[in-house]
DRENTINU-92223 format. One record per residue (C-alpha): x, y, z; residue in one letter. Coordinates in steps of 0.5 Angstrom, whole numbers, plus 500, padded with zeros to 3 digits. Layout:
XYZA
...
***
This chain:
194644412M
195637415S
201633414L
198628409N
196634405D
203637405S
206630403A
201630397Q
203637395R
211635396E
210628392M
206632386A
211637386N
217632385F
213629380L
212636376N
219636376G
220630373L
215632368R
218638366D
225634365L
222630360V
218636356I
225640357T
229635354E
224633349T
223640346N
231641346A
232634342Q
227636337R
230643336K
237641336Q
234636330V
230641327Y
235646327T
240641323Q
234640318W
233647316E
240648313K
242646306P
243639304L
251641303A
251644310T
248638313R
253633309V
259637311A
257638318E
256630319G
249630320F
246627313A
248623308I
246624301E
246621294N
243614298V
241609293C
237602294L
241596294Q
237590296E
231589300I
232583304R
228577307K
229579314D
226586313D
233589313L
235594307V
242595304E
243602302L
249605298T
252612298C
258615294S
261618300R
260618308N
263623312I
257623317S
257623325R
252617325F
254610328R
250603329E
244604333G
242611331D
235613329I
236617322L
231620318C
230617311L
227622306S
227625298R
232630300N
227633305N
227631312P
220635314F
216631309A
210628312H
212621308D
219621311N
221615315L
225614321M
230608321V
235605325T
242604322L
244597323V
251597320E
255602317D
261600312E
262607310E
259607303T
255601305E
249601310L
244597313I
237600316I
231597319S
225600321C
220598327E
213595324G
212593317P
214597312V
212597304A
219597302W
218595295D
213601294K
217606298L
223605294F
220605287E
225611286A
231607288R
236613287K
236620290G
235619298W
238622304T
239620311L
239625316D
239625323I
233623326G
228624332F
223620335I
218623341D
218618346L
216623352S
209620352S
211613354Y
215617360I
210622362T
204616362S
209612367A
210618371L
202619372A
202611374E
207613379A
203618382G
196614382D
198607383S
200604390E
207602388V
208608386G
206612392R
208608397Q
214605395Q
218608389I
216616390L
218616397P
224612396L
227617391L
224623395M
229620401G
222619405K
223611406L
229607408K
230600406P
232595411E
236588411I
233582413D
239578417P
237571415G
237573408F
244577409Y
247571412E
244566406R
247571401G
254571405L
254563404D
252564396I
258569396A
263564399E
261558395T
262562389L
268565391E
267572391L
271577395N
269580401W
266587398N
263583393Q
260578398G
257584402E
254587396A
251581394L
248579401A
245586402N
242586395S
239579396Y
237581403A
234588402T
226589403D
226595398L
233597395A
240597394F
246600391L
252597388V
258602386Q
262598381G
269602379P
272599373P
274592373G
271590380T
266585378G
260589378K
257584372T
259578376R
255580382V
249582378L
249575375A
250572381T
244576385L
240574379A
241567379R
240567387A
233570386L
231566381V
233560385S
228563390D
222563385G
223570383E
222573377R
227578375V
228584370L
235586368I
234593366C
238598363S
239605358F
243601353T
242594349H
249593350R
249593358A
243589358I
246584353N
253584357N
249582363A
245577360L
251574357N
255574364A
249570367L
249565361Y
256564362K
255562370Q
249558369D
247556361P
241552364Q
238558367I
231561364D
233567361A
231571355I
231578352K
225582350V
227587344G
228588337H
232582334P
238588331I
239589338Q
241582340A
247581336R
252577340D
247575345L
248568348L
240567351V
234568346K
231574344N
224575343Y
220581340E
214580345M
214577351F
208573350H
211569345V
216566349S
216560353P
217564359L
210567358A
207560361E
212559366K
211558373R
217560378G
223564377G
226567371Y
230573368V
228578363V
232583360G
229589357A
229597356T
225601361P
221603354F
219596353A
216595360T
211601357R
209597350T
206591348Q
213588348R
213587356L
207592358G
203587362S
208583365V
210584373T
217582376F
219581384D
225585383T
228590378V
236590377I
238596374F
245596370D
249602368E
244606373A
249612373S
246613366Q
239612368I
235619369T
230619374L
224619369P
227612366L
228609373A
221610375V
218607368M
223601370G
221601377M
213600376L
215593373A
217591380G
217591388Q
224591389K
230595386Y
237594386I
242599382F
249597379F
253603377G
258608378D
257615379D
264617377K
263614370Q
258617365L
252621367P
246621363P
246624357V
242630356L
241635351T
243641354T
247643361R
240647363L
236641363T
233638369G
235643374G
235639381A
233633377F
239632372K
242627376N
242619375S
238615380V
244612382F
247619384G
240621387L
240615392L
248614393S
251616400G
244614404K
247608407N
244603403F
250602398D
256598397K
263600393M
267594390L
274596391T
278591388E
280591380S
281585376Y
282589370R
287594371L
294593372N
297596378A
300602374E
293603371L
290603377T
293608381E
291615378W
284613378P
284611384S
287617387Q
283622383Q
276618383F
275613389Y
279616395D
285611394G
280605395L
281602388L
287597388V
289592383S
288585385V
295581385P
293577379A
292583375A
298588378A
304586374Q
300585367R
304587361R
303587354I
307581350E
309582343L
312576339A
317580335F
320586337P
317592334P
322595328D
319602330R
315606335L
319601340E
318607346D
311608345V
310600345L
315598350D
311593355P
315596361D
311602360E
304601362P
302608361K
304613355V
303620353F
305620346W
305628344D
304629337L
305637338A
300638333H
296645332H
289647331N
285641330N
278641333S
273634332V
278630328Y
286630327S
289627321Q
295627324R
293623330E
289618326A
295616322N
299615328A
294611331V
293606325V
301606325D
301604332L
295598330I
299596324T
305595328T
302591333L
299587328L
306586325A
308584332C
303578332D
299582338F
291580337P
287585334A
281583339E
285586344E
286593341I
281598343G
281606340V
277611344V
276618341T
272624344P
268625337Y
265621332R
268624326A
275622329Q
273615330G
270615323R
277617320L
281612324I
276607321R
277609314N
284609315L
284602318L
280599312R
286602307K
291599311F
288593314V
284590308P
282583312E
275585314T
275579319A
282582323V
279589322R
272588325Q
276585331K
279592333I
274597337V
274604335V
269608338D
267614343T
267614350V
260613351E
260606347R
266604350M
263604357Q
263597360G
268594355Q
275592356E
282591352R
289589353D
291595350L
287601349V
289608345I
286614347V
286619341S
285626344L
284629337T
283637339T
289642339S
285648338N
285651345A
279656343A
275651340F
276646347A
274652351A
267652348H
266645349V
270644356A
264641360D
264636355F
271635353Y
274635359F
269632363Q
272628369P
267622368E
268621361R
276622362L
275616367N
272611363V
277613357A
283611361I
280605365T
278601359R
285597358P
288591362R
295592361K
297598357K
294605356L
297610350I
294617350I
296620343V
295627343G
298634343S
300638349R
297644346Y
290642349I
293644356L
293651353N
285651354T
282657358R
274655359P
269660358V
267658365D
272659370P
270653374E
272648369L
279650369Q
280645374K
278639369T
283642365V
288641370D
286634371L
287632364L
294636365A
295631372N
294625368L
299627362L
304628367E
303621370S
304618364C
311616361T
312622356Y
314621349I
315627344L
314626337Q
321626334P
322631328D
324626323W
317622324F
312623319R
306619321P
302619314D
307614312I
307607314W
313603314Q
310597318S
310590314N
303588316W
***
């Protein structure tokens, strides 16, 4: 066998591995959903995978549908795909919809494509919303096939991913990149990252630990490329990441030609215009440089499928699997990856999925001498920076002087909980010492809402409060309590309560982490999820000024089924030991609110 034949065989094996990943993951997702559908409705509801007794409230002119229900204890959250049916998710005429808004018993849904809602809802009552599933594997496998057949795939994309091709830096463009960085007052590491990304002939990686200005560098790079007449695609696994990047770009230069392509429901709080199809946008006829934001899937559909770009910039690349990366890369000629492999990895249905291909594209390419790490955090104060810096970033992450001494400010001294809310204690572990809680804890939810109402009574801004939970059930419990004790909707909606996955990329002055679980036996079986170091890193690096961890010390009694995971339990123990420890006093009852807010 010649070298050429050997290389072809190696490339074919690589592609087959990626296809196997897609098929295995798709089948696992389908099986997971079908297993839930097969259960009795009462069980599906009790486990949080269905909402029963759903009724039509209104069909709106914007193709959104308002629904009501008598009770909602689901794990669902906005953006989830759900199955709408007459109590039978296996029925051939069911409909996959997107949950747009979730206000407990008031829901808003949408659907891709035209739907005859009036005909569908001839029966206004008796509907069920179940966990949904859409098989998108054909889009991904077709992209992999194109990568194997196309010139850009065989000469650039696959050799890069296989470690057979090393990018080179143009010295002239590098110097120009440094000049741009200096003009915009980027720090040295940011300037190096910008210059290398600007000057590469093929690819570059920028590792951005929490608060280090990753998005600022990304936006600056996009502006520089557009000024050179390049067409730039900003691509990510989530719409949230795309929106954040486009908003940062807009804030730098409101006049830049930039749009997003996607469904309108994914464009809330977006500062640039959104178009469902690229060809109806003003950029379709434009010559010269511009920026488009879109998911990898959009590049394989009518939304964006015929458009080519000079450079593809991936944000949150540590969450992008190799097949999805290939899908996006096919749209361009150069590839810049922004991410952090010490934060959340790709979401895969099973631990066994993927094998050698289960890493993100960022994880695969990092450490090969075409990457740069940002090291100065503009978010975390000095005390909040120290622990993640030592545990995840080899002590290289430091807080800039302007952020180092940040502290929360309370207009009035708190009447209660003053030890937990002490501005001079940036990192606190409030031990409620509860037992046997798994995916939700009423005691913790009560304590979290007690903290929030006390903060509001001290005139602390609601928009600077965030709550991170490991489970959707705990998040829903806290949000339901907030509806009761913070009745003003405008105030309540400023307070973010969500899972770690949804909080990545966000920041607040004060963040409360609700550990929730205190059942050691339960935690032992979900240890790879619950104690995952990357998840822990994201959770504790959201606050600028103060971190409050609410939980129970009994979670540290966990002995994972896999002994290798014991070190992850030890990591959490190390974190809690680094915090100011506050034990729940015997007299305190967090189910009784004494705040005056």
